[in-house]
LUMTI-517550 format. One record per residue (C-alpha): x, y, z; residue number from 1; residue in one letter. Coordinates in Angstrom, 3 decimals, m for minus. Each point is the difference from the previous one (the first is absolute). Example, Ala and Ser with C-alpha at 12.3 -4.5 7.8 and 13.67 -1.06 7.14 Angstrom:
// LUMTI-517550
> 12.300	m4.500	7.800	1	a
> 1.370	3.440	m0.660	2	s
// end
This chain:
// LUMTI-517550
> m42.953	88.021	101.902	1	x
> m3.788	m0.798	0.318	2	x
> 0.526	m3.613	m0.855	3	x
> 2.291	m0.367	2.548	4	x
> m2.512	1.394	2.676	5	x
> m2.710	m2.253	m1.052	6	x
> 2.342	m3.028	0.172	7	x
> 0.862	1.027	3.563	8	x
> m3.414	0.876	1.434	9	x
> m0.979	m3.898	0.301	10	x
> 3.318	m0.912	1.719	11	x
> m0.348	3.206	2.469	12	x
> m3.331	m1.237	0.335	13	x
> 1.614	m3.618	1.163	14	x
> 2.075	1.167	1.880	15	x
> m2.620	2.312	2.407	16	x
> m2.262	m3.366	0.401	17	x
> 3.093	m1.850	1.223	18	x
> 1.111	2.455	2.703	19	x
> m3.837	0.064	1.270	20	x
> m0.156	m3.697	m0.021	21	x
> 3.539	0.077	2.074	22	x
> m1.455	3.004	2.429	23	x
> m3.135	m2.127	0.711	24	x
> 1.858	m3.194	0.427	25	x
> 2.150	1.671	2.684	26	x
> m2.814	1.827	1.470	27	x
> m1.777	m3.537	0.406	28	x
> 2.930	m1.714	1.360	29	x
> 0.558	2.932	2.679	30	x
> m3.662	m0.174	1.089	31	x
> 0.412	m3.879	0.504	32	x
> 2.913	0.281	2.053	33	x
> m1.144	2.611	2.233	34	x
> 1.837	2.070	2.466	35	x
> 0.484	m2.711	2.793	36	x
> 1.304	m2.826	m2.442	37	x
> 2.230	2.742	m2.136	38	x
> 1.441	0.752	3.584	39	x
> 0.715	m4.097	0.449	40	x
> 1.427	m0.131	m3.565	41	x
> 2.357	2.990	0.959	42	x
> 1.331	m1.047	3.086	43	x
> 0.660	m3.750	m1.701	44	x
> 2.013	2.401	m3.019	45	x
> 2.076	1.237	2.786	46	x
> 1.024	m3.197	1.909	47	x
> 1.209	m1.062	m3.745	48	x
> 1.892	3.003	m1.192	49	x
> 3.457	m0.360	m0.752	50	x
> 2.773	2.762	m0.030	51	x
> 3.326	m0.375	m1.435	52	x
> 0.699	3.625	0.238	53	x
> 3.141	0.266	1.869	54	x
> m0.124	1.388	3.861	55	x
> 0.837	3.718	0.464	56	x
> 3.327	0.602	1.894	57	x
> m0.076	0.655	3.774	58	x
> 2.164	1.730	2.368	59	x
> 2.341	m0.562	2.740	60	x
> m2.141	0.029	3.393	61	x
> 2.366	0.362	2.864	62	x
> m0.564	m1.559	3.348	63	x
> m1.135	1.900	2.644	64	x
> 2.909	0.019	2.290	65	x
> m1.830	0.922	3.157	66	x
> m2.671	m2.540	m0.423	67	x
> 2.942	m3.048	m0.901	68	x
> 2.295	1.186	2.645	69	x
> m2.987	m0.516	2.201	70	x
> m0.937	m3.328	m1.471	71	x
> 3.538	m1.187	0.621	72	x
> 0.017	0.966	3.425	73	x
> m3.068	m1.583	0.780	74	x
> 1.520	m3.126	m1.712	75	x
> 3.420	0.201	2.265	76	x
> m2.258	m0.530	3.216	77	x
> m2.182	m2.882	m1.308	78	x
> 0.888	m3.078	1.843	79	x
> 0.066	m3.673	m2.093	80	x
> m2.531	m2.017	1.242	81	x
> 1.603	m3.627	1.071	82	x
> 0.019	m2.364	m2.645	83	x
> m1.441	m3.723	0.699	84	x
> 1.643	m3.005	m1.180	85	x
> m2.698	m0.823	m2.377	86	x
> 0.472	3.355	m1.902	87	x
> 0.093	m0.902	m3.744	88	x
> 3.688	1.442	m0.941	89	x
> m0.958	2.218	m3.022	90	x
> 0.263	3.815	0.672	91	x
> m3.228	1.418	m1.041	92	x
> m2.961	1.217	0.937	93	x
> m3.069	0.716	m1.822	94	x
> m3.571	1.799	m0.859	95	x
> m2.687	m2.315	m1.179	96	x
> m2.625	2.391	m2.061	97	x
> m2.962	m0.266	m2.000	98	x
> m1.286	1.829	m3.056	99	x
> m1.327	3.563	1.093	100	x
> m1.054	1.954	m2.645	101	x
> 0.735	0.813	m3.714	102	x
> 0.421	3.662	m1.632	103	x
> 1.920	1.516	m3.134	104	x
> 2.329	1.655	2.541	105	x
> 3.748	0.030	0.910	106	x
> 1.004	2.095	2.738	107	x
> 3.745	m0.779	m0.721	108	x
> 0.215	0.612	m3.996	109	x
> m2.601	2.549	m0.061	110	x
> m0.965	1.549	3.319	111	x
> m2.803	2.195	0.490	112	x
> m1.342	m0.568	m3.490	113	x
> m3.256	m2.164	0.293	114	x
> m0.695	m2.471	m2.669	115	x
> 3.394	0.326	m1.849	116	x
> 1.331	m3.625	m0.023	117	x
> m1.145	m3.232	m1.229	118	x
> m2.270	m2.036	2.312	119	x
> 1.829	m1.287	3.109	120	x
> m1.113	m2.550	2.638	121	x
> 0.749	1.389	3.523	122	x
> 1.182	m1.984	3.275	123	x
> 0.622	1.520	3.406	124	x
> m1.337	3.329	1.396	125	x
> m4.027	0.459	m1.910	126	x
> 0.444	3.494	m0.304	127	x
> 2.524	0.145	m2.452	128	x
> m0.459	2.420	m3.145	129	x
> 1.713	2.467	m2.101	130	x
> 0.668	2.436	2.810	131	x
> 1.464	m2.552	2.318	132	x
> 2.939	1.567	1.910	133	x
> 2.012	m1.787	3.044	134	x
> m2.078	2.185	2.473	135	x
> m3.214	m1.258	m1.460	136	x
> 0.914	m3.616	0.395	137	x
> 0.974	0.433	3.752	138	x
> m3.280	1.716	0.410	139	x
> m2.344	m2.016	m1.587	140	x
> 1.140	m3.740	1.880	141	x
> m3.045	m2.140	m1.595	142	x
> 1.843	m2.857	m1.934	143	x
> m0.731	m3.090	m1.711	144	x
> 3.228	m1.537	1.401	145	x
> 1.158	m1.748	3.314	146	x
> 1.767	1.445	2.219	147	x
> m2.601	2.721	0.231	148	x
> 3.027	1.982	0.747	149	x
> 1.511	0.197	m3.615	150	x
> m1.966	2.731	m1.653	151	x
> 2.258	m0.171	m3.149	152	x
> m2.018	m0.118	m3.333	153	x
> 1.273	m2.839	m2.718	154	x
> m1.170	0.218	m3.552	155	x
> 0.089	m1.778	m3.267	156	x
> m1.740	m0.087	m3.519	157	x
> m3.232	m1.211	m0.438	158	x
> m0.151	m3.488	m1.512	159	x
> m3.013	m0.914	m2.543	160	x
> m1.217	m3.205	m1.130	161	x
> m0.012	0.427	m3.427	162	x
> m2.298	m2.981	m0.029	163	x
> m2.804	1.830	2.170	164	x
> 1.396	3.733	m0.459	165	x
> m0.504	0.241	3.842	166	x
> 2.810	1.128	2.245	167	x
> 1.786	m2.767	2.174	168	x
> 0.907	1.749	3.312	169	x
> 2.550	m2.112	2.339	170	x
> m1.676	m2.254	2.293	171	x
> 3.625	0.304	2.348	172	x
> 2.750	2.358	0.243	173	x
> 2.373	m0.595	2.251	174	x
> 3.079	2.503	0.087	175	x
> 3.327	m1.348	1.690	176	x
> 2.451	1.888	1.494	177	x
> 3.245	m2.037	0.504	178	x
> 3.689	0.222	m1.319	179	x
> 2.321	m1.810	m2.305	180	x
> 3.404	1.644	1.170	181	x
> 1.910	m2.062	2.172	182	x
> m0.708	m0.728	3.457	183	x
> 2.660	2.710	1.350	184	x
> m1.908	2.413	m2.344	185	x
> m3.291	m1.215	0.956	186	x
> 0.782	0.941	3.356	187	x
> 0.646	4.047	m0.559	188	x
> m3.195	0.126	m1.718	189	x
> m2.185	2.945	0.779	190	x
> m3.526	0.868	m0.308	191	x
> m1.557	1.507	m3.191	192	x
> m0.951	3.964	0.507	193	x
> m3.408	0.972	m0.406	194	x
> m0.703	1.636	m3.375	195	x
> 2.425	m2.113	m1.904	196	x
> m1.382	m0.881	m3.643	197	x
> 1.522	m2.700	m2.336	198	x
> m1.387	m1.592	m3.385	199	x
> 0.877	m3.707	m0.926	200	x
> 0.003	m0.719	m3.817	201	x
> m0.590	2.145	m3.024	202	x
> m4.025	0.887	m1.187	203	x
> 1.455	0.704	m3.752	204	x
> 1.788	m3.466	m0.336	205	x
> m2.191	m1.463	m2.929	206	x
> 1.723	m3.450	m1.267	207	x
> m0.675	m3.519	0.167	208	x
> m0.138	m2.314	3.325	209	x
> 0.355	m3.442	m1.480	210	x
> 0.199	m2.857	2.663	211	x
> 3.739	0.377	1.842	212	x
> m0.213	3.738	m0.169	213	x
> 1.448	1.845	2.892	214	x
> m2.201	2.187	2.184	215	x
> m3.473	m1.319	m1.656	216	x
> m3.160	m1.567	1.456	217	x
> 0.034	m3.511	0.657	218	x
> m2.046	m3.117	2.109	219	x
> m0.166	m0.451	3.676	220	x
> m0.872	m3.604	0.412	221	x
> 1.174	m2.218	m3.004	222	x
> 2.448	0.791	m2.804	223	x
> 1.479	3.296	0.542	224	x
> m0.396	0.696	m3.575	225	x
> m3.332	m1.380	m0.143	226	x
> m1.886	m3.124	m1.863	227	x
> m0.119	2.205	m3.116	228	x
> 0.435	3.378	m0.969	229	x
> m2.486	2.782	m1.105	230	x
> m0.273	0.257	m4.047	231	x
> 2.167	3.001	m0.067	232	x
> 2.484	m2.141	2.429	233	x
> 0.276	3.209	2.836	234	x
> m2.041	m1.872	2.310	235	x
> m0.063	m3.324	1.983	236	x
> m2.978	m2.022	m0.107	237	x
> 0.600	m1.607	3.389	238	x
> m3.377	m2.806	m0.108	239	x
> m1.608	m1.071	3.114	240	x
> 3.030	m0.429	2.135	241	x
> 1.625	3.905	0.124	242	x
> m0.915	3.805	m0.335	243	x
> 1.654	2.470	m1.758	244	x
> 2.433	1.735	2.079	245	x
> 2.653	2.897	m0.201	246	x
> 3.224	0.852	2.504	247	x
> 2.087	2.967	m0.230	248	x
> 2.868	1.002	2.086	249	x
> 1.135	3.344	0.978	250	x
> 3.332	1.611	1.109	251	x
> 1.516	m0.624	3.074	252	x
> 2.383	3.250	0.466	253	x
> m0.665	3.505	m0.023	254	x
> 2.156	3.221	m0.715	255	x
> m1.118	1.424	3.451	256	x
> m1.006	3.145	m1.401	257	x
> m3.272	m0.112	m2.108	258	x
> m3.495	m1.533	0.220	259	x
> m0.443	0.227	m3.493	260	x
> 1.831	0.714	m3.386	261	x
> m0.870	0.798	m3.546	262	x
> m0.335	m3.042	m1.508	263	x
> m1.234	m1.632	3.375	264	x
> 2.937	m2.494	0.374	265	x
> 3.442	1.898	0.457	266	x
> m0.338	0.734	3.783	267	x
> 0.153	m3.781	0.712	268	x
> 2.102	m2.771	m1.862	269	x
> 0.577	m3.648	0.730	270	x
> 2.746	m1.248	1.972	271	x
> 3.089	m2.413	m1.671	272	x
> 2.207	m2.016	1.598	273	x
> m1.808	0.284	3.398	274	x
> m0.116	3.339	0.425	275	x
> m1.204	3.488	m0.793	276	x
> 2.032	2.182	m2.703	277	x
> 1.529	3.061	1.285	278	x
> m2.337	2.017	m1.659	279	x
> m2.574	m1.639	1.922	280	x
> 1.119	m0.613	3.015	281	x
> m3.407	m0.495	2.191	282	x
> m0.890	m3.542	0.689	283	x
> m3.861	0.112	m0.100	284	x
> m2.458	m3.053	m0.403	285	x
> m0.445	m1.367	m3.831	286	x
> m3.561	0.053	m0.860	287	x
> m1.219	m3.400	m1.736	288	x
> m3.577	0.463	m0.829	289	x
> m1.813	m3.339	m0.759	290	x
> m3.094	0.254	m1.944	291	x
> m2.778	m2.923	m0.480	292	x
> m3.044	0.540	m2.699	293	x
> m3.058	m2.254	0.349	294	x
> 0.486	m1.557	m3.385	295	x
> 1.231	m3.164	m1.080	296	x
> 0.916	1.811	m4.099	297	x
> m1.735	0.321	m2.932	298	x
> 0.960	m0.810	m3.757	299	x
> m1.244	3.623	m0.840	300	x
> 2.864	1.237	2.450	301	x
> m0.287	3.132	2.150	302	x
> 0.605	3.712	m0.180	303	x
> 1.454	2.590	2.374	304	x
> m1.081	3.471	m0.204	305	x
> 3.568	1.099	m0.757	306	x
> m0.247	m2.950	m2.940	307	x
> 1.880	m2.724	m0.541	308	x
> 0.906	m2.623	2.791	309	x
> 3.424	1.235	0.047	310	x
> m0.927	3.646	0.818	311	x
> m0.813	m1.485	3.382	312	x
> 1.466	2.682	2.949	313	x
> m0.681	0.586	3.617	314	x
> m0.147	3.342	2.198	315	x
> 0.577	m0.153	3.641	316	x
> m0.783	3.633	1.823	317	x
> 1.390	m1.001	3.688	318	x
> m1.643	0.847	3.290	319	x
> 0.376	m1.659	3.083	320	x
> m0.703	0.432	3.744	321	x
> 3.766	0.691	0.444	322	x
> m0.191	m1.964	3.266	323	x
> m1.364	m2.895	m1.534	324	x
> 2.742	0.047	m2.783	325	x
> 2.802	0.650	2.325	326	x
> m0.917	m3.452	1.511	327	x
> m0.746	m1.969	m2.867	328	x
> 3.635	1.063	m1.362	329	x
> 1.638	m0.502	3.373	330	x
> m1.446	m3.277	1.224	331	x
> m0.211	m1.427	m3.026	332	x
> 2.024	0.830	m3.399	333	x
> 2.861	0.685	2.609	334	x
> m0.057	m3.045	1.742	335	x
> m0.266	m1.843	m3.218	336	x
> m3.376	m1.612	1.054	337	x
> m3.751	0.102	m1.763	338	x
> m2.964	1.940	1.350	339	x
> m3.547	m0.708	m0.875	340	x
> m2.263	3.119	m0.984	341	x
> m1.270	0.085	3.285	342	x
> 3.493	0.514	1.826	343	x
> 0.694	m3.278	1.230	344	x
> 2.772	m2.551	m0.916	345	x
// end
């Protein structure tokens, strides 16, 4: 036993020395980084943090009948504007938005829970955070969108360039409100109720998106699938002729009863054969987000804060000046013509 103890002493001494060396090295690195640089590194890490955990189950949120009835009554009183002969014949209006801010918040999936989600890039209402509600959107009306009467909030997971490690924020974010129903049903489109929430896509979806994949990033300008692909094959490399782009289309039918549902999707539905299903009889404008990123693509590819390219998703929290929404629906969608972001034909 005594002999064994003598053999262990040098080993223990060596371990102690190594531990001391590690502690000293870490301390030196910490001093070199400094508090300011440490904060920068932390922020950079946050933008690239990937969450694969399944979203918590939400709840059914009933529409405020009094508010909805008032909105419908106001809509009924609005008179459609006269359409000029030069108007484009595509039933839609839009909000043209710029990037506003970023944050690890999601007032739809994690309402009231600060910093709970992966990083998001927000467009629209400039005060959107974890505590956002319909009332707060209607109260704080500063927006990064045109028209300024659209107080809604729109957000997507933050995109990071794997080559530079920096976030790539949308350079342009256009939200189209249109309809793919037949003309008879387009003319029955109703305004969306304020407070409606919707999510397109699946943040937990992690699979490869090679050229030709559905619901994938593509090139706007030049070959759609890119002149080449990233090393992992999931991202287009557009070259000088194009930039990375993504589009997502939301449903155009609503159950007329709920502003949200447990999966943030079941209260709305896609039309079929030109009309809405009986379960979701209210025809609403179908939102299409057209997202432009100021990058031609890189061989190293990108990472979403939610993971792979396949995890791309988008949230919508509706809050419009009701008269403006009523005018756009009645003058543009119902008359089967195009209105610009300023409301003009």
